[in-house]
ZADO-1210 file (C-alpha; in nm, 4 decimals, padded with zeros to 6 digits):
<atoms>
<atom x="-00.3183" y="-02.4866" z="01.0548" code="UNK" pos="1"/>
<atom x="-00.4914" y="-02.7229" z="00.8084" code="UNK" pos="2"/>
<atom x="-00.6647" y="-02.6770" z="00.4756" code="UNK" pos="3"/>
<atom x="-01.0007" y="-02.6985" z="00.6529" code="UNK" pos="4"/>
<atom x="-00.9203" y="-02.4063" z="00.8831" code="UNK" pos="5"/>
<atom x="-00.7475" y="-02.1835" z="00.6249" code="UNK" pos="6"/>
<atom x="-00.7865" y="-02.2408" z="00.2522" code="UNK" pos="7"/>
<atom x="-01.1458" y="-02.3629" z="00.2891" code="UNK" pos="8"/>
<atom x="-01.2473" y="-01.9977" z="00.3296" code="UNK" pos="9"/>
<atom x="-01.1648" y="-01.9579" z="-00.0411" code="UNK" pos="10"/>
<atom x="-01.4548" y="-02.1900" z="-00.1302" code="UNK" pos="11"/>
<atom x="-01.7112" y="-01.9196" z="-00.0531" code="UNK" pos="12"/>
<atom x="-01.5228" y="-01.6366" z="-00.2236" code="UNK" pos="13"/>
<atom x="-01.7145" y="-01.5506" z="-00.5431" code="UNK" pos="14"/>
<atom x="-01.5012" y="-01.2710" z="-00.6877" code="UNK" pos="15"/>
<atom x="-01.1533" y="-01.3328" z="-00.8311" code="UNK" pos="16"/>
<atom x="-00.9072" y="-01.1546" z="-01.0567" code="UNK" pos="17"/>
<atom x="-00.6722" y="-01.3267" z="-01.3010" code="UNK" pos="18"/>
<atom x="-00.8181" y="-01.6712" z="-01.2309" code="UNK" pos="19"/>
<atom x="-01.1222" y="-01.8894" z="-01.2057" code="UNK" pos="20"/>
<atom x="-01.2193" y="-01.9408" z="-00.8395" code="UNK" pos="21"/>
<atom x="-00.9603" y="-02.1505" z="-00.6572" code="UNK" pos="22"/>
<atom x="-01.1024" y="-02.3838" z="-00.3941" code="UNK" pos="23"/>
<atom x="-00.9276" y="-02.5762" z="-00.1197" code="UNK" pos="24"/>
<atom x="-00.9744" y="-02.8983" z="-00.3195" code="UNK" pos="25"/>
<atom x="-00.8208" y="-02.7464" z="-00.6323" code="UNK" pos="26"/>
<atom x="-00.5206" y="-02.6333" z="-00.4292" code="UNK" pos="27"/>
<atom x="-00.4726" y="-02.9624" z="-00.2463" code="UNK" pos="28"/>
<atom x="-00.1250" y="-03.0989" z="-00.3122" code="UNK" pos="29"/>
<atom x="00.0117" y="-02.7584" z="-00.4133" code="UNK" pos="30"/>
<atom x="00.2297" y="-02.5187" z="-00.2176" code="UNK" pos="31"/>
<atom x="00.0342" y="-02.1951" z="-00.1744" code="UNK" pos="32"/>
<atom x="00.1691" y="-01.8512" z="-00.0887" code="UNK" pos="33"/>
<atom x="-00.1204" y="-01.6508" z="00.0558" code="UNK" pos="34"/>
<atom x="-00.0377" y="-01.2800" z="00.0371" code="UNK" pos="35"/>
<atom x="-00.2672" y="-01.0357" z="00.2195" code="UNK" pos="36"/>
<atom x="-00.2713" y="-00.6884" z="00.0664" code="UNK" pos="37"/>
<atom x="-00.4639" y="-00.3715" z="00.0084" code="UNK" pos="38"/>
<atom x="-00.3656" y="-00.1664" z="-00.2900" code="UNK" pos="39"/>
<atom x="-00.2996" y="00.1738" z="-00.1298" code="UNK" pos="40"/>
<atom x="-00.0625" y="00.0293" z="00.1345" code="UNK" pos="41"/>
<atom x="00.2970" y="00.1407" z="00.0762" code="UNK" pos="42"/>
<atom x="00.4328" y="-00.1468" z="00.2846" code="UNK" pos="43"/>
<atom x="00.2655" y="-00.3969" z="00.0518" code="UNK" pos="44"/>
<atom x="00.3637" y="-00.2018" z="-00.2599" code="UNK" pos="45"/>
<atom x="00.7278" y="-00.2433" z="-00.1608" code="UNK" pos="46"/>
<atom x="00.6851" y="-00.6240" z="-00.1401" code="UNK" pos="47"/>
<atom x="00.5069" y="-00.6619" z="-00.4741" code="UNK" pos="48"/>
<atom x="00.8183" y="-00.7013" z="-00.6955" code="UNK" pos="49"/>
<atom x="00.9249" y="-01.0005" z="-00.4861" code="UNK" pos="50"/>
<atom x="00.5832" y="-01.1673" z="-00.4771" code="UNK" pos="51"/>
<atom x="00.5522" y="-01.1215" z="-00.8526" code="UNK" pos="52"/>
<atom x="00.9012" y="-01.2639" z="-00.9092" code="UNK" pos="53"/>
<atom x="00.8233" y="-01.5725" z="-00.6982" code="UNK" pos="54"/>
<atom x="00.5052" y="-01.6261" z="-00.8982" code="UNK" pos="55"/>
<atom x="00.6997" y="-01.6154" z="-01.2238" code="UNK" pos="56"/>
<atom x="00.9868" y="-01.8374" z="-01.1079" code="UNK" pos="57"/>
<atom x="00.8011" y="-02.1098" z="-00.9197" code="UNK" pos="58"/>
<atom x="00.4534" y="-02.1413" z="-01.0723" code="UNK" pos="59"/>
<atom x="00.5674" y="-02.4238" z="-01.3020" code="UNK" pos="60"/>
<atom x="00.7269" y="-02.5981" z="-01.0033" code="UNK" pos="61"/>
<atom x="00.4134" y="-02.6252" z="-00.7932" code="UNK" pos="62"/>
<atom x="00.3717" y="-02.2853" z="-00.6263" code="UNK" pos="63"/>
<atom x="00.0384" y="-02.1024" z="-00.6409" code="UNK" pos="64"/>
<atom x="00.0393" y="-01.7404" z="-00.5297" code="UNK" pos="65"/>
<atom x="-00.2997" y="-01.6226" z="-00.4040" code="UNK" pos="66"/>
<atom x="-00.3299" y="-01.2529" z="-00.3334" code="UNK" pos="67"/>
<atom x="-00.6024" y="-01.1773" z="-00.0787" code="UNK" pos="68"/>
<atom x="-00.7213" y="-00.8198" z="-00.1221" code="UNK" pos="69"/>
<atom x="-00.8622" y="-00.7130" z="00.2156" code="UNK" pos="70"/>
<atom x="-00.9542" y="-00.3427" z="00.1973" code="UNK" pos="71"/>
<atom x="-00.8465" y="-00.0845" z="00.4540" code="UNK" pos="72"/>
<atom x="-01.0455" y="00.2104" z="00.3155" code="UNK" pos="73"/>
<atom x="-01.3934" y="00.2408" z="00.1699" code="UNK" pos="74"/>
<atom x="-01.2738" y="00.3016" z="-00.1862" code="UNK" pos="75"/>
<atom x="-01.0789" y="-00.0257" z="-00.1739" code="UNK" pos="76"/>
<atom x="-01.4090" y="-00.2167" z="-00.1473" code="UNK" pos="77"/>
<atom x="-01.4871" y="-00.1103" z="-00.5046" code="UNK" pos="78"/>
<atom x="-01.4033" y="-00.3963" z="-00.7400" code="UNK" pos="79"/>
<atom x="-01.3365" y="-00.1632" z="-01.0334" code="UNK" pos="80"/>
<atom x="-01.0792" y="00.0268" z="-00.8260" code="UNK" pos="81"/>
<atom x="-00.9049" y="-00.2954" z="-00.7265" code="UNK" pos="82"/>
<atom x="-00.9099" y="-00.4286" z="-01.0832" code="UNK" pos="83"/>
<atom x="-00.7637" y="-00.1036" z="-01.2173" code="UNK" pos="84"/>
<atom x="-00.4943" y="-00.0979" z="-00.9489" code="UNK" pos="85"/>
<atom x="-00.3997" y="-00.4605" z="-01.0130" code="UNK" pos="86"/>
<atom x="-00.3692" y="-00.3900" z="-01.3854" code="UNK" pos="87"/>
<atom x="-00.1644" y="-00.0730" z="-01.3377" code="UNK" pos="88"/>
<atom x="00.0644" y="-00.2391" z="-01.0815" code="UNK" pos="89"/>
<atom x="00.1151" y="-00.5513" z="-01.2913" code="UNK" pos="90"/>
<atom x="-00.0382" y="-00.8002" z="-01.0473" code="UNK" pos="91"/>
<atom x="-00.0574" y="-01.1130" z="-01.2621" code="UNK" pos="92"/>
<atom x="-00.1280" y="-01.3892" z="-01.0105" code="UNK" pos="93"/>
<atom x="-00.4729" y="-01.4957" z="-00.8819" code="UNK" pos="94"/>
<atom x="-00.6403" y="-01.2473" z="-00.6483" code="UNK" pos="95"/>
<atom x="-00.9439" y="-01.3127" z="-00.4310" code="UNK" pos="96"/>
<atom x="-01.1566" y="-01.0151" z="-00.3239" code="UNK" pos="97"/>
<atom x="-01.1975" y="-01.0467" z="00.0544" code="UNK" pos="98"/>
<atom x="-01.4279" y="-00.7519" z="00.1257" code="UNK" pos="99"/>
<atom x="-01.5944" y="-00.9304" z="00.4183" code="UNK" pos="100"/>
<atom x="-01.2561" y="-01.0426" z="00.5620" code="UNK" pos="101"/>
<atom x="-01.3587" y="-01.4096" z="00.5673" code="UNK" pos="102"/>
<atom x="-01.0196" y="-01.5318" z="00.4416" code="UNK" pos="103"/>
<atom x="-00.8455" y="-01.2809" z="00.6705" code="UNK" pos="104"/>
<atom x="-01.0277" y="-01.4252" z="00.9739" code="UNK" pos="105"/>
<atom x="-00.9595" y="-01.7846" z="00.8708" code="UNK" pos="106"/>
<atom x="-00.5876" y="-01.7118" z="00.8994" code="UNK" pos="107"/>
<atom x="-00.6401" y="-01.5052" z="01.2161" code="UNK" pos="108"/>
<atom x="-00.4461" y="-01.2374" z="01.0311" code="UNK" pos="109"/>
<atom x="-00.3936" y="-00.8843" z="01.1564" code="UNK" pos="110"/>
<atom x="-00.1500" y="-00.7205" z="00.9170" code="UNK" pos="111"/>
<atom x="-00.0925" y="-00.5682" z="00.5735" code="UNK" pos="112"/>
<atom x="00.1126" y="-00.7126" z="00.4190" code="UNK" pos="113"/>
<atom x="00.1254" y="-01.0678" z="00.5503" code="UNK" pos="114"/>
<atom x="00.2561" y="-01.3810" z="00.3803" code="UNK" pos="115"/>
<atom x="00.1528" y="-01.7353" z="00.4770" code="UNK" pos="116"/>
<atom x="00.2935" y="-02.0500" z="00.3192" code="UNK" pos="117"/>
<atom x="00.0557" y="-02.3470" z="00.3060" code="UNK" pos="118"/>
<atom x="00.2253" y="-02.6805" z="00.2362" code="UNK" pos="119"/>
<atom x="00.0950" y="-02.9698" z="00.0250" code="UNK" pos="120"/>
<atom x="-00.0802" y="-03.1190" z="00.3299" code="UNK" pos="121"/>
<atom x="-00.2580" y="-02.7969" z="00.4188" code="UNK" pos="122"/>
<atom x="-00.0362" y="-02.6984" z="00.7095" code="UNK" pos="123"/>
<atom x="00.1069" y="-02.3481" z="00.7537" code="UNK" pos="124"/>
<atom x="00.4717" y="-02.4005" z="00.8492" code="UNK" pos="125"/>
<atom x="00.5826" y="-02.0423" z="00.7768" code="UNK" pos="126"/>
<atom x="00.4482" y="-01.6890" z="00.7895" code="UNK" pos="127"/>
<atom x="00.5899" y="-01.3377" z="00.7832" code="UNK" pos="128"/>
<atom x="00.4347" y="-01.0008" z="00.8613" code="UNK" pos="129"/>
<atom x="00.5421" y="-00.6738" z="00.7000" code="UNK" pos="130"/>
<atom x="00.8239" y="-00.5938" z="00.4620" code="UNK" pos="131"/>
<atom x="01.1638" y="-00.7554" z="00.4323" code="UNK" pos="132"/>
<atom x="01.2879" y="-01.1108" z="00.5003" code="UNK" pos="133"/>
<atom x="01.2628" y="-01.1788" z="00.1267" code="UNK" pos="134"/>
<atom x="01.5454" y="-01.4322" z="00.1164" code="UNK" pos="135"/>
<atom x="01.4010" y="-01.6111" z="00.4201" code="UNK" pos="136"/>
<atom x="01.0573" y="-01.6318" z="00.2584" code="UNK" pos="137"/>
<atom x="01.1981" y="-01.7581" z="-00.0705" code="UNK" pos="138"/>
<atom x="01.4109" y="-02.0222" z="00.1014" code="UNK" pos="139"/>
<atom x="01.0964" y="-02.1432" z="00.2773" code="UNK" pos="140"/>
<atom x="00.9221" y="-02.1635" z="-00.0616" code="UNK" pos="141"/>
<atom x="01.2118" y="-02.3642" z="-00.2010" code="UNK" pos="142"/>
<atom x="01.2104" y="-02.6064" z="00.0932" code="UNK" pos="143"/>
<atom x="00.8391" y="-02.6768" z="00.0542" code="UNK" pos="144"/>
<atom x="00.8722" y="-02.7236" z="-00.3222" code="UNK" pos="145"/>
<atom x="01.1837" y="-02.9382" z="-00.2875" code="UNK" pos="146"/>
<atom x="01.3851" y="-02.7171" z="-00.5206" code="UNK" pos="147"/>
<atom x="01.7233" y="-02.5499" z="-00.4860" code="UNK" pos="148"/>
<atom x="01.8978" y="-02.2528" z="-00.6395" code="UNK" pos="149"/>
<atom x="01.9743" y="-01.8870" z="-00.6015" code="UNK" pos="150"/>
<atom x="01.7067" y="-01.6493" z="-00.4827" code="UNK" pos="151"/>
<atom x="01.5504" y="-01.4006" z="-00.7243" code="UNK" pos="152"/>
<atom x="01.7209" y="-01.0717" z="-00.7962" code="UNK" pos="153"/>
<atom x="01.4802" y="-00.7790" z="-00.7834" code="UNK" pos="154"/>
<atom x="01.5592" y="-00.4251" z="-00.8942" code="UNK" pos="155"/>
<atom x="01.2676" y="-00.2376" z="-00.7420" code="UNK" pos="156"/>
<atom x="01.2160" y="00.1294" z="-00.8190" code="UNK" pos="157"/>
<atom x="00.9411" y="00.3894" z="-00.8108" code="UNK" pos="158"/>
<atom x="00.6852" y="00.3387" z="-00.5347" code="UNK" pos="159"/>
<atom x="00.8212" y="-00.0152" z="-00.4833" code="UNK" pos="160"/>
<atom x="01.1711" y="00.1004" z="-00.3894" code="UNK" pos="161"/>
<atom x="01.2626" y="-00.0122" z="-00.0379" code="UNK" pos="162"/>
<atom x="01.2398" y="00.2527" z="00.2310" code="UNK" pos="163"/>
<atom x="01.5561" y="00.4303" z="00.3402" code="UNK" pos="164"/>
<atom x="01.5226" y="00.3067" z="00.6966" code="UNK" pos="165"/>
<atom x="01.8426" y="00.4786" z="00.8094" code="UNK" pos="166"/>
<atom x="01.6990" y="00.8271" z="00.7492" code="UNK" pos="167"/>
<atom x="01.3321" y="00.7635" z="00.8234" code="UNK" pos="168"/>
<atom x="01.2206" y="00.9609" z="01.1302" code="UNK" pos="169"/>
<atom x="00.8503" y="01.0141" z="01.0570" code="UNK" pos="170"/>
<atom x="00.5674" y="00.7696" z="01.1366" code="UNK" pos="171"/>
<atom x="00.2568" y="00.6697" z="00.9444" code="UNK" pos="172"/>
<atom x="-00.0052" y="00.9363" z="01.0180" code="UNK" pos="173"/>
<atom x="-00.3816" y="00.9140" z="00.9593" code="UNK" pos="174"/>
<atom x="-00.5700" y="01.2296" z="00.8596" code="UNK" pos="175"/>
<atom x="-00.8845" y="01.1594" z="01.0574" code="UNK" pos="176"/>
<atom x="-01.0499" y="01.2713" z="01.3774" code="UNK" pos="177"/>
<atom x="-00.7637" y="01.1570" z="01.6062" code="UNK" pos="178"/>
<atom x="-00.5500" y="01.4606" z="01.6858" code="UNK" pos="179"/>
<atom x="-00.2175" y="01.2890" z="01.7527" code="UNK" pos="180"/>
<atom x="00.0613" y="01.5377" z="01.6687" code="UNK" pos="181"/>
<atom x="-00.1918" y="01.7568" z="01.4881" code="UNK" pos="182"/>
<atom x="-00.1357" y="02.1299" z="01.5372" code="UNK" pos="183"/>
<atom x="-00.3113" y="02.4561" z="01.4659" code="UNK" pos="184"/>
<atom x="00.0158" y="02.6196" z="01.3636" code="UNK" pos="185"/>
<atom x="00.0984" y="02.7348" z="01.0126" code="UNK" pos="186"/>
<atom x="00.3031" y="02.4904" z="00.8065" code="UNK" pos="187"/>
<atom x="00.6226" y="02.6933" z="00.8469" code="UNK" pos="188"/>
<atom x="00.5918" y="02.6855" z="01.2272" code="UNK" pos="189"/>
<atom x="00.5635" y="02.3093" z="01.2699" code="UNK" pos="190"/>
<atom x="00.8250" y="02.0992" z="01.4487" code="UNK" pos="191"/>
<atom x="00.9266" y="01.7474" z="01.3511" code="UNK" pos="192"/>
<atom x="00.6259" y="01.5185" z="01.2964" code="UNK" pos="193"/>
<atom x="00.3666" y="01.7840" z="01.3665" code="UNK" pos="194"/>
<atom x="00.1044" y="01.8321" z="01.0981" code="UNK" pos="195"/>
<atom x="-00.1739" y="02.0810" z="01.0391" code="UNK" pos="196"/>
<atom x="-00.4873" y="02.1413" z="00.8350" code="UNK" pos="197"/>
<atom x="-00.5728" y="02.4831" z="00.6933" code="UNK" pos="198"/>
<atom x="-00.9018" y="02.5765" z="00.5281" code="UNK" pos="199"/>
<atom x="-01.2484" y="02.4222" z="00.5491" code="UNK" pos="200"/>
<atom x="-01.2101" y="02.0530" z="00.6331" code="UNK" pos="201"/>
<atom x="-01.4553" y="01.7957" z="00.7674" code="UNK" pos="202"/>
<atom x="-01.2561" y="01.5270" z="00.9458" code="UNK" pos="203"/>
<atom x="-01.4244" y="01.1923" z="01.0120" code="UNK" pos="204"/>
<atom x="-01.3475" y="00.8314" z="01.0922" code="UNK" pos="205"/>
<atom x="-01.1646" y="00.7529" z="00.7659" code="UNK" pos="206"/>
<atom x="-01.0449" y="01.0752" z="00.6101" code="UNK" pos="207"/>
<atom x="-01.0351" y="01.4500" z="00.6007" code="UNK" pos="208"/>
<atom x="-01.2669" y="01.5953" z="00.3341" code="UNK" pos="209"/>
<atom x="-01.1987" y="01.9402" z="00.1914" code="UNK" pos="210"/>
<atom x="-01.5220" y="02.1410" z="00.1760" code="UNK" pos="211"/>
<atom x="-01.3901" y="02.4456" z="-00.0127" code="UNK" pos="212"/>
<atom x="-01.1087" y="02.5034" z="-00.2611" code="UNK" pos="213"/>
<atom x="-00.7817" y="02.6375" z="-00.1267" code="UNK" pos="214"/>
<atom x="-00.7395" y="02.4144" z="00.1782" code="UNK" pos="215"/>
<atom x="-00.4019" y="02.2678" z="00.2616" code="UNK" pos="216"/>
<atom x="-00.2160" y="02.0156" z="00.4767" code="UNK" pos="217"/>
<atom x="00.1287" y="02.0794" z="00.6213" code="UNK" pos="218"/>
<atom x="00.3710" y="01.8249" z="00.7693" code="UNK" pos="219"/>
<atom x="00.7205" y="01.8651" z="00.9146" code="UNK" pos="220"/>
<atom x="00.8881" y="01.5338" z="00.8271" code="UNK" pos="221"/>
<atom x="01.2218" y="01.3583" z="00.7952" code="UNK" pos="222"/>
<atom x="01.2393" y="01.0822" z="00.5344" code="UNK" pos="223"/>
<atom x="01.3429" y="01.0265" z="00.1748" code="UNK" pos="224"/>
<atom x="00.9829" y="00.9783" z="00.0572" code="UNK" pos="225"/>
<atom x="00.6520" y="01.1339" z="00.1548" code="UNK" pos="226"/>
<atom x="00.3356" y="00.9632" z="00.0302" code="UNK" pos="227"/>
<atom x="-00.0288" y="01.0510" z="00.0862" code="UNK" pos="228"/>
<atom x="-00.3347" y="00.8364" z="00.0133" code="UNK" pos="229"/>
<atom x="-00.5867" y="01.0609" z="-00.1626" code="UNK" pos="230"/>
<atom x="-00.9192" y="01.0224" z="-00.3419" code="UNK" pos="231"/>
<atom x="-01.1235" y="01.2578" z="-00.5613" code="UNK" pos="232"/>
<atom x="-01.4799" y="01.3457" z="-00.4587" code="UNK" pos="233"/>
<atom x="-01.7594" y="01.0909" z="-00.5191" code="UNK" pos="234"/>
<atom x="-01.8356" y="01.2601" z="-00.8521" code="UNK" pos="235"/>
<atom x="-01.4903" y="01.1554" z="-00.9731" code="UNK" pos="236"/>
<atom x="-01.4019" y="01.5126" z="-01.0695" code="UNK" pos="237"/>
<atom x="-01.0222" y="01.5578" z="-01.0672" code="UNK" pos="238"/>
<atom x="-00.8692" y="01.7746" z="-00.7954" code="UNK" pos="239"/>
<atom x="-00.5666" y="01.9869" z="-00.8803" code="UNK" pos="240"/>
<atom x="-00.2988" y="02.0446" z="-00.6186" code="UNK" pos="241"/>
<atom x="00.0298" y="02.2248" z="-00.5627" code="UNK" pos="242"/>
<atom x="00.3130" y="02.0941" z="-00.3423" code="UNK" pos="243"/>
<atom x="00.5699" y="02.3081" z="-00.1663" code="UNK" pos="244"/>
<atom x="00.8842" y="02.1974" z="00.0147" code="UNK" pos="245"/>
<atom x="01.0153" y="02.4529" z="00.2648" code="UNK" pos="246"/>
<atom x="00.7907" y="02.7022" z="00.0892" code="UNK" pos="247"/>
<atom x="00.9351" y="02.6399" z="-00.2590" code="UNK" pos="248"/>
<atom x="00.8488" y="02.4130" z="-00.5536" code="UNK" pos="249"/>
<atom x="01.0050" y="02.0694" z="-00.4939" code="UNK" pos="250"/>
<atom x="01.2264" y="02.0797" z="-00.8035" code="UNK" pos="251"/>
<atom x="01.4297" y="01.7545" z="-00.8140" code="UNK" pos="252"/>
<atom x="01.2760" y="01.6356" z="-00.4849" code="UNK" pos="253"/>
<atom x="00.9377" y="01.5840" z="-00.6504" code="UNK" pos="254"/>
<atom x="00.7735" y="01.2432" z="-00.6333" code="UNK" pos="255"/>
<atom x="00.6284" y="01.0358" z="-00.9141" code="UNK" pos="256"/>
<atom x="00.2885" y="01.2075" z="-00.8944" code="UNK" pos="257"/>
<atom x="00.4188" y="01.5653" z="-00.8944" code="UNK" pos="258"/>
<atom x="00.6183" y="01.7631" z="-01.1478" code="UNK" pos="259"/>
<atom x="00.9174" y="01.9839" z="-01.0657" code="UNK" pos="260"/>
<atom x="00.6932" y="02.2856" z="-01.0167" code="UNK" pos="261"/>
<atom x="00.4896" y="02.0936" z="-00.7579" code="UNK" pos="262"/>
<atom x="00.1751" y="02.0542" z="-00.9672" code="UNK" pos="263"/>
<atom x="-00.0332" y="01.7371" z="-00.9769" code="UNK" pos="264"/>
<atom x="-00.3869" y="01.6022" z="-00.9940" code="UNK" pos="265"/>
<atom x="-00.5888" y="01.3584" z="-00.7834" code="UNK" pos="266"/>
<atom x="-00.7781" y="01.1621" z="-01.0479" code="UNK" pos="267"/>
<atom x="-00.8302" y="00.8242" z="-00.8801" code="UNK" pos="268"/>
<atom x="-00.8247" y="00.6875" z="-00.5235" code="UNK" pos="269"/>
<atom x="-00.4770" y="00.5544" z="-00.4424" code="UNK" pos="270"/>
<atom x="-00.1446" y="00.6357" z="-00.2813" code="UNK" pos="271"/>
<atom x="00.0347" y="00.9377" z="-00.4307" code="UNK" pos="272"/>
<atom x="00.4121" y="00.9703" z="-00.4042" code="UNK" pos="273"/>
<atom x="00.4593" y="01.3440" z="-00.3534" code="UNK" pos="274"/>
<atom x="00.8201" y="01.3788" z="-00.2368" code="UNK" pos="275"/>
<atom x="01.1314" y="01.1736" z="-00.3102" code="UNK" pos="276"/>
<atom x="01.4443" y="01.3492" z="-00.1883" code="UNK" pos="277"/>
<atom x="01.7587" y="01.2856" z="-00.3872" code="UNK" pos="278"/>
<atom x="02.0832" y="01.2507" z="-00.1963" code="UNK" pos="279"/>
<atom x="02.0768" y="01.2727" z="00.1825" code="UNK" pos="280"/>
<atom x="01.7275" y="01.3001" z="00.3273" code="UNK" pos="281"/>
<atom x="01.6833" y="01.6021" z="00.5524" code="UNK" pos="282"/>
<atom x="01.4123" y="01.7382" z="00.7784" code="UNK" pos="283"/>
<atom x="01.1771" y="01.9423" z="00.5601" code="UNK" pos="284"/>
<atom x="00.8414" y="02.1184" z="00.5738" code="UNK" pos="285"/>
<atom x="00.5875" y="01.9791" z="00.3277" code="UNK" pos="286"/>
<atom x="00.2678" y="02.1567" z="00.2279" code="UNK" pos="287"/>
<atom x="00.0023" y="02.0535" z="-00.0227" code="UNK" pos="288"/>
<atom x="-00.2683" y="02.2977" z="-00.1318" code="UNK" pos="289"/>
<atom x="-00.5747" y="02.1726" z="-00.3167" code="UNK" pos="290"/>
<atom x="-00.7113" y="02.4056" z="-00.5836" code="UNK" pos="291"/>
<atom x="-01.0483" y="02.2290" z="-00.6019" code="UNK" pos="292"/>
<atom x="-01.2895" y="02.1139" z="-00.3322" code="UNK" pos="293"/>
<atom x="-01.3900" y="01.7602" z="-00.2456" code="UNK" pos="294"/>
<atom x="-01.0580" y="01.5799" z="-00.2082" code="UNK" pos="295"/>
<atom x="-01.0362" y="01.3113" z="00.0586" code="UNK" pos="296"/>
<atom x="-00.7052" y="01.2673" z="00.2442" code="UNK" pos="297"/>
<atom x="-00.6468" y="00.9429" z="00.4346" code="UNK" pos="298"/>
<atom x="-00.2942" y="00.8673" z="00.5533" code="UNK" pos="299"/>
<atom x="00.0647" y="00.9888" z="00.5249" code="UNK" pos="300"/>
<atom x="00.3348" y="00.7244" z="00.4825" code="UNK" pos="301"/>
<atom x="00.7099" y="00.7639" z="00.4507" code="UNK" pos="302"/>
<atom x="01.0047" y="00.5781" z="00.3069" code="UNK" pos="303"/>
</atoms>
């Protein structure tokens, strides 16, 4: 790939965070790490500490990190949502808003997250899709910059903590009109990786929308973490919820967005970490009940 076929798409991008617009000409002669992301994606969230660390270590040595925010869900098209998420997550490098996927198409990309390294001559000698390979990516950065040294040490926690792949037995699951593994059983009757809706839901192309208070979602899962992308209604009114694990409050298995009693609130559109099991992850039955109407539920992810 050359600058003309890749970075030139930046020239028409009018909306940036943390930077004046960066054009292909301004980036000529620099090594550029192009990082495709969308802020509710758990797979990208787990790469963020590394991307941020590379920005800090190598920006004075010729590396420019450009985050390309290409939205998966409707709420991620909203610039204010992206700006708030970037601030809360500590994204300090330049970010281009790619709502029309022009930069995405110029790289012929198909993944979140995806990292492309563009060398000083505009070629793309290295790319990586998904999580992991952090040392490999950093060594490629070092080769292009002509620098040497140890790779960064990252102590990632919270939502950015790497998945426990050895105990993860549940797949990403979208709460939309597709009925894969969806059941009409009660939560306590589900088998591994079955899930169910209870109450008055309207399920469309992007999300399930709760029409009346008291609806719930159950999922029989096996993983350390259970996350769910949620959004409040268009009015922005907060939605209270209660989480149960095997029919009981989660206690010390609660996630960052839930207290020990299982209570929490959907106040903004993003990914919510609802369960983080301590110790050995086991197969459990999760249920979330929403005390207010209007919540939108998008996708379960696990870690």
